[in-house]
C-alpha positions as CSV (number, residue, x, y, z in Angstrom):
1,X,0.0,0.0,0.0
2,X,1.3,3.4,-0.9
3,X,1.8,6.1,1.7
4,X,0.7,9.7,1.7
5,X,1.7,12.4,4.2
6,X,-1.3,14.7,5.0
7,X,-0.4,18.0,6.5
8,X,-3.4,19.6,8.1
9,X,-4.0,22.2,10.8
10,X,-7.5,21.2,11.6
11,X,-7.9,17.7,13.1
12,X,-10.1,16.2,15.8
13,X,-11.0,17.1,18.4
14,X,-11.2,20.4,16.5
15,X,-14.7,20.9,15.3
16,X,-16.2,22.8,12.4
17,X,-16.2,22.4,8.6
18,X,-12.4,22.8,8.3
19,X,-11.7,19.4,9.9
20,X,-14.4,17.4,8.0
21,X,-12.9,17.2,4.5
22,X,-9.6,15.5,5.3
23,X,-10.9,13.5,8.3
24,X,-13.3,11.9,5.8
25,X,-10.6,11.4,3.1
26,X,-8.3,9.8,5.6
27,X,-11.2,7.5,6.7
28,X,-11.6,6.2,3.1
29,X,-8.1,6.4,1.5
30,X,-7.2,2.8,2.5
31,X,-10.0,1.5,0.3
32,X,-8.1,2.9,-2.7
33,X,-4.7,1.6,-1.8
34,X,-3.3,4.6,0.1
35,X,-2.2,4.6,3.7
36,X,-2.5,8.1,5.2
37,X,0.0,9.6,7.7
38,X,-1.3,12.8,9.3
39,X,0.9,15.6,10.5
40,X,-0.9,18.1,12.7
41,X,-0.2,20.5,15.6
42,X,0.1,19.1,19.1
43,X,-1.4,22.2,20.7
44,X,-3.6,24.0,18.2
45,X,-5.5,27.1,19.3
46,X,-9.1,26.5,18.6
47,X,-12.3,27.1,20.5
48,X,-14.8,24.6,19.0
49,X,-14.2,21.0,20.0
50,X,-16.1,17.9,19.1
51,X,-14.6,14.9,21.0
52,X,-16.9,12.5,19.1
53,X,-14.9,13.2,15.9
54,X,-12.0,11.3,17.4
55,X,-14.0,8.1,17.0
56,X,-13.9,8.6,13.2
57,X,-10.1,8.3,12.9
58,X,-9.4,4.9,11.5
59,X,-7.6,2.5,13.8
60,X,-3.9,2.3,13.3
61,X,-3.5,5.6,11.5
62,X,-0.1,7.2,12.3
63,X,-0.6,10.7,13.5
64,X,2.5,12.9,14.0
65,X,2.1,15.9,16.3
66,X,4.5,18.8,16.8
67,X,4.1,21.9,19.0
68,X,3.0,25.1,17.4
69,X,3.4,28.7,18.6
70,X,0.5,30.9,17.7
71,X,0.2,34.6,18.4
72,X,-3.6,34.4,18.5
73,X,-3.6,35.1,22.2
74,X,-2.0,38.5,21.7
75,X,-4.2,39.2,18.7
76,X,-7.3,38.2,20.6
77,X,-6.5,40.6,23.5
78,X,-6.2,43.4,21.0
79,X,-9.5,42.6,19.3
80,X,-11.4,41.3,22.3
81,X,-12.5,38.0,20.8
82,X,-11.9,34.3,21.4
83,X,-8.7,32.8,20.2
84,X,-10.1,30.8,17.3
85,X,-12.7,33.4,16.2
86,X,-12.6,34.0,12.5
87,X,-9.8,36.4,11.8
88,X,-11.2,38.3,9.0
89,X,-13.3,41.4,8.4
90,X,-16.5,39.5,9.2
91,X,-15.6,40.2,12.8
92,X,-16.0,44.0,12.3
93,X,-19.8,44.0,12.0
94,X,-21.1,47.5,11.4
95,X,-20.4,50.8,13.0
96,X,-17.2,52.4,14.4
97,X,-14.1,50.1,14.6
98,X,-11.8,50.6,17.5
99,X,-8.2,51.5,17.0
100,X,-7.3,48.2,18.6
101,X,-9.4,46.3,16.0
102,X,-7.9,48.3,13.2
103,X,-4.4,47.6,14.5
104,X,-5.1,43.9,14.9
105,X,-6.5,43.7,11.4
106,X,-3.5,45.5,10.0
107,X,-1.2,43.1,11.8
108,X,-3.2,40.1,10.5
109,X,-2.9,41.4,6.9
110,X,0.7,42.6,6.9
111,X,2.6,40.7,9.5
112,X,1.0,37.3,9.6
113,X,1.9,36.2,6.0
114,X,0.2,34.0,4.9
115,X,-1.6,33.7,8.2
116,X,-1.0,33.5,12.0
117,X,0.2,29.9,11.7
118,X,3.3,31.1,9.9
119,X,5.5,30.4,13.0
120,X,4.9,26.7,12.5
121,X,6.3,26.7,8.9
122,X,10.0,26.6,9.5
123,X,9.9,24.2,12.6
124,X,7.7,21.8,10.6
125,X,9.8,21.9,7.5
126,X,12.9,21.2,9.6
127,X,11.2,18.3,11.5
128,X,9.5,16.8,8.4
129,X,12.6,17.0,6.3
130,X,14.4,14.9,8.9
131,X,11.5,12.6,9.3
132,X,11.2,12.0,5.6
133,X,14.9,11.2,5.4
134,X,14.1,8.2,7.5
135,X,10.6,7.4,6.4
136,X,9.5,7.0,2.8
137,X,6.2,8.3,1.5
138,X,4.9,8.2,-2.1
139,X,3.1,11.6,-2.0
140,X,2.1,14.4,0.3
141,X,-1.0,16.5,0.7
142,X,-1.3,20.0,2.2
143,X,-4.7,21.4,2.9
144,X,-5.5,25.0,3.6
145,X,-6.5,27.4,4.9
146,X,-4.5,28.1,6.9
147,X,-2.2,28.5,3.8
148,X,0.8,28.1,6.1
149,X,0.2,24.4,5.5
150,X,1.0,24.9,1.8
151,X,4.2,26.8,2.7
152,X,5.3,23.7,4.7
153,X,4.7,21.7,1.6
154,X,6.8,24.1,-0.4
155,X,9.7,23.8,2.0
156,X,9.6,20.0,1.9
157,X,9.3,20.0,-1.9
158,X,12.6,22.0,-2.2
159,X,14.5,19.2,-0.5
160,X,12.7,16.0,-1.2
161,X,10.7,16.5,-4.4
162,X,7.9,14.4,-3.2
163,X,4.8,14.3,-5.5
164,X,2.6,17.0,-3.9
165,X,-1.2,17.7,-4.0
166,X,-2.1,21.1,-2.7
167,X,-5.8,21.1,-1.6
168,X,-7.5,24.5,-1.3
169,X,-10.7,24.4,0.7
170,X,-10.9,28.2,0.2
171,X,-9.0,30.5,-2.1
172,X,-5.9,32.4,-1.0
173,X,-5.8,35.9,-2.4
174,X,-9.3,35.5,-3.9
175,X,-10.9,34.5,-0.6
176,X,-14.1,36.5,0.1
177,X,-12.5,38.9,2.6
178,X,-9.1,39.5,1.0
179,X,-10.3,42.7,-0.6
180,X,-11.3,44.1,2.8
181,X,-7.9,43.5,4.4
182,X,-5.9,46.7,4.9
183,X,-3.0,45.4,2.9
184,X,0.1,47.4,2.2
185,X,1.3,47.0,-1.4
186,X,4.4,45.0,-0.3
187,X,2.2,42.7,1.8
188,X,-0.1,42.1,-1.1
189,X,2.9,41.3,-3.3
190,X,4.2,38.8,-0.7
191,X,0.8,37.0,-0.4
192,X,0.6,36.7,-4.2
193,X,4.3,35.6,-4.5
194,X,3.8,32.8,-2.0
195,X,0.6,31.7,-3.7
196,X,2.4,31.7,-7.0
197,X,5.2,29.6,-5.7
198,X,2.8,27.0,-4.2
199,X,0.7,26.7,-7.3
200,X,3.8,26.3,-9.6
201,X,5.7,23.9,-7.4
202,X,2.7,21.6,-6.5
203,X,2.3,18.7,-8.8
204,X,-1.5,19.1,-8.7
205,X,-3.9,21.5,-7.2
206,X,-7.4,20.6,-6.0
207,X,-10.2,23.2,-5.4
208,X,-13.8,22.7,-4.3
209,X,-15.8,24.5,-7.0
210,X,-15.8,25.2,-10.7
211,X,-15.5,29.0,-10.2
212,X,-12.5,28.4,-7.9
213,X,-10.9,26.4,-10.7
214,X,-11.5,29.2,-13.2
215,X,-10.1,31.8,-10.8
216,X,-7.1,29.5,-10.0
217,X,-6.3,29.1,-13.7
218,X,-6.5,32.9,-14.2
219,X,-4.0,33.3,-11.3
220,X,-1.5,31.0,-13.1
221,X,-2.2,27.7,-11.2
222,X,-1.5,24.5,-13.2
223,X,-2.9,21.0,-13.1
224,X,-6.1,22.0,-11.3
225,X,-9.0,19.7,-10.6
226,X,-12.3,20.1,-8.8
227,X,-13.1,17.8,-5.9
228,X,-16.0,19.2,-4.0
229,X,-16.9,18.7,-0.4
230,X,-19.5,16.1,0.3
231,X,-21.4,14.0,2.8
232,X,-20.6,10.8,4.6
233,X,-23.4,8.2,4.3
234,X,-22.1,6.8,7.6
235,X,-23.2,10.0,9.3
236,X,-26.7,10.0,8.0
237,X,-28.9,7.1,9.2
238,X,-32.2,7.9,7.6
239,X,-33.7,4.9,9.3
240,X,-33.4,6.4,12.8
241,X,-36.7,7.4,14.5
242,X,-37.4,11.0,14.0
243,X,-40.0,13.6,15.2
244,X,-40.3,16.3,12.7
245,X,-40.4,19.9,13.8
246,X,-44.0,21.0,14.7
247,X,-43.3,24.5,13.5
248,X,-42.5,25.6,9.9
249,X,-38.8,25.7,10.8
250,X,-36.0,27.3,8.8
251,X,-32.7,26.1,10.1
252,X,-29.1,27.4,9.7
253,X,-26.2,25.6,11.4
254,X,-22.7,27.1,11.4
255,X,-21.1,30.5,11.3
256,X,-23.5,33.2,10.3
257,X,-21.1,36.1,9.6
258,X,-21.7,39.6,8.3
259,X,-21.4,38.6,4.6
260,X,-23.7,35.6,5.1
261,X,-26.6,37.3,7.0
262,X,-28.7,38.9,4.3
263,X,-31.2,41.8,5.0
264,X,-33.3,40.4,2.2
265,X,-33.9,37.2,4.2
266,X,-34.7,38.9,7.5
267,X,-36.8,41.7,6.1
268,X,-38.6,39.4,3.7
269,X,-39.6,37.1,6.5
270,X,-40.6,39.9,8.7
271,X,-42.8,41.4,6.0
272,X,-44.4,38.0,5.3
273,X,-45.3,37.6,8.9
274,X,-47.1,40.9,8.8
275,X,-48.9,40.0,5.6
276,X,-49.7,36.4,6.4
277,X,-51.0,35.7,9.9
278,X,-51.1,32.0,9.2
279,X,-47.4,31.9,8.4
280,X,-46.7,34.2,11.4
281,X,-48.2,31.6,13.7
282,X,-46.1,28.8,12.4
283,X,-42.8,30.3,11.3
284,X,-39.6,29.6,13.4
285,X,-36.0,30.4,12.4
286,X,-33.3,28.8,14.4
287,X,-29.6,29.7,14.1
288,X,-27.1,27.3,15.6
289,X,-23.5,28.3,16.2
290,X,-21.7,31.7,15.9
291,X,-23.7,34.6,14.7
292,X,-22.1,38.0,14.0
293,X,-23.4,41.0,16.0
294,X,-24.6,42.4,12.7
295,X,-27.4,39.8,12.8
296,X,-28.9,41.4,15.9
297,X,-28.6,44.8,14.3
298,X,-30.5,43.6,11.2
299,X,-33.5,42.4,13.3
300,X,-33.3,45.1,16.0
301,X,-36.2,47.2,14.5
302,X,-38.6,44.3,14.3
303,X,-41.6,44.6,16.6
304,X,-41.5,40.9,17.4
305,X,-38.4,38.7,17.3
306,X,-39.7,35.7,19.3
307,X,-39.8,33.7,16.1
308,X,-36.0,33.9,15.8
309,X,-33.9,31.7,18.1
310,X,-30.1,31.8,18.5
311,X,-28.7,28.6,19.8
312,X,-25.1,27.4,20.6
313,X,-22.9,25.2,18.6
314,X,-23.9,21.5,18.6
315,X,-21.8,18.4,17.9
316,X,-21.8,17.1,14.3
317,X,-23.6,13.9,15.5
318,X,-26.5,16.0,16.6
319,X,-26.5,18.3,13.6
320,X,-27.8,15.6,11.3
321,X,-30.8,14.9,13.5
322,X,-31.6,18.6,13.7
323,X,-31.4,19.0,9.9
324,X,-33.5,15.9,9.3
325,X,-36.2,17.3,11.5
326,X,-36.2,20.8,9.9
327,X,-38.9,21.9,7.5
328,X,-36.5,24.0,5.4
329,X,-32.7,24.1,5.4
330,X,-31.2,27.6,4.8
331,X,-28.1,27.8,2.6
332,X,-26.8,31.3,2.8
333,X,-23.9,32.2,0.5
334,X,-21.5,35.0,1.4
335,X,-22.3,38.2,-0.5
336,X,-18.8,38.9,-1.7
337,X,-17.1,39.3,-5.1
338,X,-16.2,35.6,-5.1
339,X,-19.7,34.5,-4.3
340,X,-20.3,32.5,-7.5
341,X,-17.6,30.1,-6.5
342,X,-18.6,29.5,-2.9
343,X,-19.9,26.0,-2.2
344,X,-20.2,25.5,1.5
345,X,-19.7,22.0,2.8
346,X,-23.1,21.8,4.4
347,X,-24.9,21.8,1.0
348,X,-24.0,18.2,0.4
349,X,-25.3,17.0,3.8
350,X,-28.5,19.0,3.0
351,X,-28.9,17.1,-0.2
352,X,-28.2,13.7,1.4
353,X,-30.7,14.4,4.2
354,X,-33.3,15.3,1.6
355,X,-35.1,18.2,3.3
356,X,-36.1,21.2,1.1
357,X,-33.3,23.8,0.7
358,X,-33.7,27.6,0.5
359,X,-30.6,29.0,-1.1
360,X,-29.8,32.7,-1.0
361,X,-26.9,33.5,-3.4
362,X,-25.9,34.1,-7.0
363,X,-28.5,32.5,-9.2
364,X,-25.8,31.6,-11.7
365,X,-23.3,30.4,-9.0
366,X,-21.9,26.9,-8.4
367,X,-24.1,26.4,-5.3
368,X,-27.2,27.3,-7.3
369,X,-26.2,24.9,-10.0
370,X,-25.9,22.0,-7.5
371,X,-29.2,22.9,-5.8
372,X,-31.1,22.9,-9.2
373,X,-29.4,19.8,-10.4
374,X,-30.6,18.0,-7.3
375,X,-34.1,19.6,-7.5
376,X,-33.6,20.5,-3.9
377,X,-35.4,23.8,-3.6
378,X,-35.5,27.5,-4.7
379,X,-32.5,29.8,-5.3
380,X,-33.0,33.5,-4.5
381,X,-30.7,36.3,-5.4
382,X,-29.1,38.5,-2.7
383,X,-31.4,41.5,-3.4
384,X,-34.5,39.7,-4.6
385,X,-36.9,40.5,-1.8
386,X,-40.0,39.6,-3.7
387,X,-38.4,36.4,-4.9
388,X,-37.5,35.5,-1.4
389,X,-41.1,36.0,-0.2
390,X,-42.5,33.9,-3.1
391,X,-40.1,31.1,-2.4
392,X,-40.9,31.0,1.3
393,X,-44.6,31.1,0.7
394,X,-44.3,28.2,-1.8
395,X,-42.3,26.2,0.8
396,X,-44.9,27.1,3.5
397,X,-47.8,25.9,1.3
398,X,-46.0,22.7,0.5
399,X,-45.5,22.1,4.2
400,X,-49.1,22.8,5.1
401,X,-50.2,20.4,2.4
402,X,-47.9,17.7,3.7
403,X,-45.9,17.8,0.4
404,X,-42.6,19.2,1.6
405,X,-40.8,16.6,-0.5
406,X,-37.1,15.8,-0.3
407,X,-34.6,16.4,-3.0
408,X,-35.2,14.2,-6.0
409,X,-32.0,14.4,-7.9
410,X,-29.0,12.0,-7.6
411,X,-26.5,12.9,-4.9
412,X,-24.4,9.7,-4.7
413,X,-21.5,11.4,-6.6
414,X,-21.1,13.7,-3.6
415,X,-20.4,10.9,-1.1
416,X,-17.1,11.3,0.7
417,X,-16.2,7.8,-0.3
418,X,-16.7,8.5,-4.0
419,X,-14.9,11.8,-3.8
420,X,-12.0,10.1,-2.0
421,X,-11.7,7.9,-5.0
422,X,-11.0,10.9,-7.1
423,X,-8.4,12.1,-4.6
424,X,-6.7,8.7,-4.7
425,X,-6.7,8.8,-8.6
426,X,-4.9,12.1,-8.5
427,X,-2.4,10.8,-5.9
428,X,-1.7,7.8,-8.1
429,X,-1.3,9.9,-11.2
430,X,1.3,12.3,-9.6
431,X,3.1,9.5,-7.8
432,X,3.5,7.4,-11.0
433,X,4.2,10.4,-13.3
434,X,1.2,9.8,-15.4
435,X,0.0,13.3,-14.8
């Protein structure tokens, strides 16, 4: 069996979407003739934990851990947020930004290049170069963000020339908040230089959407393939007993940042409640996880907000049951220049679970295409208030009639097992020189 070294910052018991992709690929790689070896920090600085994810790590997998120094604690004190809060302009919300927040954001953009995990690059390169001199692998994978993982791969590539797959779960300089960073010209050049080095030296680059691939090719990437995120059938037992929500529930699970919380959605629902007493009696919106303060500002003027509930993060094992019981699953795409290429990981679980999906985002974007292909529900543009109201009313009437049918399109190609097969193909191609 061939061996692949996987360099990943996010690993159980870390929780959230960042850990899911390669946890699942590691779970299935052995089926395709690849033995994964995972390199990850011994003391990562993250806030969200899900201990149950540790149970998904295959038995006997070698996991190499090395200490990491992270300046997040200093950053957090300046900003006044938790250590693993999203370090991007989403945190700003609206209104006046304190000088501390401005300074912290400037440091984030111009000192932490490519990101705050930069202090792990050189120690990791030194450690892994020595380890690789004594342990043979057939390929390596780096997954980012954080893009410091790709810089580790670059350092290893210089000495060992191991076939290298660079996996981009999110873009680098074309990520949705990059244009909002207070970048100095020299810092912008440094980010782009590092990105260029990675994309030229990696044997193959994987991205998660078609638009990301187009953007990557425009930026000079070579040998780019799309391997989307997906769902794990093992996580979704549709045979388990279930009590459906009594309310007409619209559910969102995960981070709801400034760019992902759309006034069109909130204002449209509020207007519908005033126009339709029947819907007002039954509607309930539940937001699980981290919600930006901007969300509270967007609904502050409503005469009644009792129909909106903000709830804490829940473990992934519970997420599935919550989603299964929901009447509508909300897919909210970030309203940013790169919106067309954003395909959040939750979309595939939504499809596998089979509940109706309400998507707010570019009607010609990658997420919209996937939703339509699966016949999973309506897609509404960011500013289409009337379209939003029509879509919600249609979903509401379907629910009342007992016809809130599940997605009817095929979704098997988005299973983590099938997608891992494509990853294994690429690893085989670059390790044998066939691509």
